[in-house]
N, C-alpha and C positions, 0 to 999 in steps of 0.2 A: 691495540697493543697491550695495554694493561690488563685484559682480561687473560690473556696468554700467559704472563707472569702469574697473576692470580691462580689458573689452573696449574700451571706449573709447582707453583708453591705447596697445593694440597697434594700433587702427585708426589713431591718429596717428603711430605710427612707421612705418607702412606707406605711409601717405599722404605724410608727408615723405620716404620713401627714394626712392619713384616720383617725388616731384615733383623731386628732384633729377635724375634720369635726364631729365625732360621738359622742365626749362628750361634744361639743359645742349645737349639736343637742337636746342632751339629757336634758343638762342644760337649755334650753330654750323651753322644753317642746315638741318638735317634735317627732314622732315617727320614729324610725329607722328599717327598714325591713331588710336590708342585710349589712354586712361588709365583703368586700371579698378582698383578696390578689390574684392579676391578674385578667385577663378577660379570656372571653370565656366559653367554656364548664365545668361545677362544677366537680371537682375531688372529694373533701371531705368537708363535713359541719356538722355543730351541732348547733342546735337551743336552745338558752337559753331566756326563757322569750318571748318577741316580736321580737327578732333579730335572724338572720341566720347569723352564723360565718362560712366563708371557705375558701377555696382554689379553684382556676380555672387554666386552663390548659394554658393559653397564658401569659407568664411573661412579661407584657407590663404596668405595673402599678397596680391600685387597684382602688376599689370603696365603696362609703357607698351610699346606696339607702334609700332615706327618702321618707316616704309617702306623695303625691301631689307635686313632683318635675315638673310634666307635669300639668300646670294650668287647663287642660280641662281633667284631671283623675277623674275618678267616683270611689268614697270612700264611705265604709259604714258611717251610720249616727254617729256610736260612734267613728269613725277616723278621720273624715273630720274636726274636730277643732285642730286637731294637725297636719295638713297638712303643708307643706313648705309653697305653695303659699296662705294660710289662715294666715300666721304670718305676724307682722309688718316688714317694710322694715329693720328696726335696727336689728332684729333678724337674718334676711336672711343674711344679711352683715356680721355678727357675726360668724354665723356657715360656710359660704363660705371662708372668710378669716382666718378661724382659722387653716385650713391645711397649705397653706403657712406661716402662723406665725409661727407655729411649726417647721417647717423646718429652719426659719431663726434665731429663739431663739436657736434652737439646734447648728446650725453653730457659732453662737456667744460663746456659752457654750464650744464648741470644742475648737474653736480658744483660748477661756480665758483659758482652761485647757492647752492646748501645750504650750503657751507663759509662763504660770506659771511654768509648770514643766518641759518644756524642753528649757528654757531660754538661749541663746547664745550670745555671744558678739565676733565680729570680732577681731581677732589680726593684728599684723602687718606683719605676716607671710603668704606667699603666699602658698594658700590651694590646688588650681586645677590650671594648665596651660591647656587652651583650644587648642587644637591641629589645626595645619593650621592658626594660626594668629600669629601677630609680636612678641608675648611672647615667642612663642614656642620654638624659637632658642636663647633665652636669658636667661629666668628666669626657674628655678627649683623650685617645691614643697619644702617648709621649707625656702627658701630665705626671710630674713627679711629686708623689705622695709625702710630704713632709711631716705631717703630725695628723692624728685623729683623736678628738675631742680635746686638743691640747698637749696630749700626751707624744713626743717625739721619740724618746727612747734612744736617744742620742749615744748612750753608753753601751749600748748592744751592737753586737755584729747584725749585718743585714738580714740574714734569714731569722734569727729570734726576734728581731724586730718586726718585721713583717708578720709574724705569728702574733706578736702582741697586738698589733694592728687590728688582725681579725678578731682578736678577743674583745677589743674595746668595742667593735663593730656589734659583736655578739651580746655584749651586754643589754643592747636595747631591747626593750620589752614590748611585744605586740598591743596595740590599742584595744583590741578584743581578742576574740578567742584565736590560739594558734591554729591557723590551717593555712593552707597553700594559698599565697597572696596577701597576707594581713601585714599592713604596715605599721611600721614601728610608732609609738605614741610620742615619742621625741626624736628630732632628726640629729644625724651624725655631723658633727663639723668636720670638714678636711681642710687643712692647711697644705694648698698645693702651689708647685712652682709649674708654669705655663709661659713659653716663650720668654725665658727669663726673668717673670714677673711672679712675685710671691702673691697669693689672694687666698680668700676664706670662700669656701662654699658650704651649704648643707643639703644635705640629702636624707631623706627617711628610708632606712632600709627594710627590707621585705622579708618575711619569715618563709622559707622554703621547705616543704614538710620531707622532701625527698632528701634535701641535706641535713635536715634537722638543726637548722642555725640561720641567723639573720643573716641577708645577704644584701650588697648594693647591686652587683650585677658587672662586675669588671675582674679580668685577669691581671697579673703582672706580666710584663715582658720577661725576657730571660737572655742571657748572654753565655757564650761557651765558658767552660772552665777547665782546669786540669785536674783530673780525678786520678787517684791510687787505685792499684788493684784491690786493696783490702775495702775500699769504699766502695767500688762498683761490685764486689762479689756480696757485700753485704745488703746494698740497694737490691741486687738480683735476687737473693734468698727473701728479702722483705715484700718482693713482689709475686715470688713463688708462693710464699705464705698466705698472702693475701687473697691470691685467686684461689688457692686451695680452700680456704676457711669460707670463702664468698660461695664457690661452689656447691661446699657442703651445706652452708646457709639454704640455699635455694632448694636444693633436693630434698633437704630435711624438712623444708616447709613448702613442697610443692602443691599442697592442696589449698595454701592461701593464693587468693587472686593477686596481691601484689607481687608474690613471688614468680609466679607462671610467667609474668608479663615480661620478667626478665630473661625467659629462655628464647633463643633463636635457632632457626633452621640453617642448612648450609645456604638458603637462598640468601638470608639477611647476612651472614658472614661472607659470601662472595660478595654481597653489594658493599659492604663496608670495605672489603679488601680492595676493591676496583677503586673507590674513592682514595683510599690512602696511598696506594701504589702511585697515583697520578700527582699526589701532593708531597709526599715526604718519604724519603728513604728510611729514616729513623723510625717514623710511625708505620710504615710499613713492616720493618723488622719485629716492632713491638706486636704488631697484630698477629705475625708469624708465630711468635714466643706464645702468646697468649692462646692461639689455635692449638699449637702444639700441646702445651700444658693442659689446656681443656680435653683434649682428646686422650692423653693419657689418664687423666683422671676419671673421667666418664667410663673409659675402658675397665675401670678398677671398680665399678659396681659389682656387686655381688650378686648378680644375675645373669643366667645364660641367655644367650650366646657370647655375651661380653667375657673378657677374660679374668676379670674379678669373678665371675661365675664359676670358671673352670677352677680358679683358686679356692674359691669358697668350698666347693665340694671335694677339693683334694684334702681340705683341712679338715671335713667332716670325715673323709674315710680314715685319716690320720687317728683322729680322736676315738671314733668306733671300732678301728681295728680291722675293717672288713669293706671292701668295696662298697658303693652306694649303687643299687639296681639302676640298669637303664631306663626302666620305666619311670622312676623318680625324676631321673634327669631330664627325660622327655617332658614330663609334666612341668618341671620347672623352666625347661625351655620355652614351653607356651607363654608362662607368665612374664617371662623375660622379652619374648617379642611384642607381647602386649604392652608392655612398659615402654619399649624402645619406639614402636609406632605411636603411643600416646606423647612422647616426648616430642617426636617429630612433628606431628599434628598441631601440638601447642606451638610448637616453634614457628611452623609455617604460618599458623594463623597469625601469629603476634607480628610476623613479617609483613605479611599482607596489610595488616592495619597501620603498619609503620609506611610501607610504600604508599598506601593509598591516602595517608595522612600528610604525606610530603616527601617521604624518603628518610633516609639515615642520614644524619648530620654528624659529620667527622670532623668539623671544624672546632 
């Protein structure tokens, strides 16, 4: 049943994306011929007014067809004034950008709802101990961390206190070259409370290159708290900004092996979504927000046939004060298709490697 929810979630994001184009086109006076979910052969459709609404056979997206998207398309005299390429540049940018804008706004709204309705605050108790880490032989879920290397920071609130604990662990230096798996030269001394008894334990943190810090290998538990709308909005914006900058970093350094490994295809996203739907409503909503935001951001890449490509060439037309030839845009589309195909195969290759290596771990 979870796969059904995953499929419906993807369909929802596609429909809302295309609805952004659709309503923007209608609002700016353009003629919308088709509004379809998926591509390929038509499975079912119905015509309402001048627009045909339908579902196609290949579930790889959707599209809105506006009259005159091809500048050389011949249109009846009564339709020509409402053609896409007969409109001012600003209208074309609004229509093209409306789809990604809907995805980005939707992501913010979902983040806001989650941070408002499912607000959590970390506790000082150990929530999860990661296997095969230094903490695995020392800590247990439910242990309360009282002090790190003798520092209790009792005068601080809980969240800044836990941050100071993390900094104390990070002060420990590797015994050798900093590389993944390097243990600290000196152990961290933890004062903990377990089953009502206070005791002291030692553990050597391990340097993790991916996190760029010394780690013991556990996470704190959490408890629900009441959050204000302002706090939820701030956290939602922080999440949107983090994903945006991270996405830009990955694509800006795509020729680096470490960055390419972070790309996933629809296979990997579907598998992770399937796992999260089974485990948590909160995580499912966060993943939906993440996918929606990623869909919006990727569509803004300045390459045809993505929305960002249409925006880019509209701006070029505005700057040079005359239309760009169809031949130039067709050549640009070939490059765009090649880039999209490359990203798809990189993502698919990464996903196959993850699955064959044990699957996607969302815990």
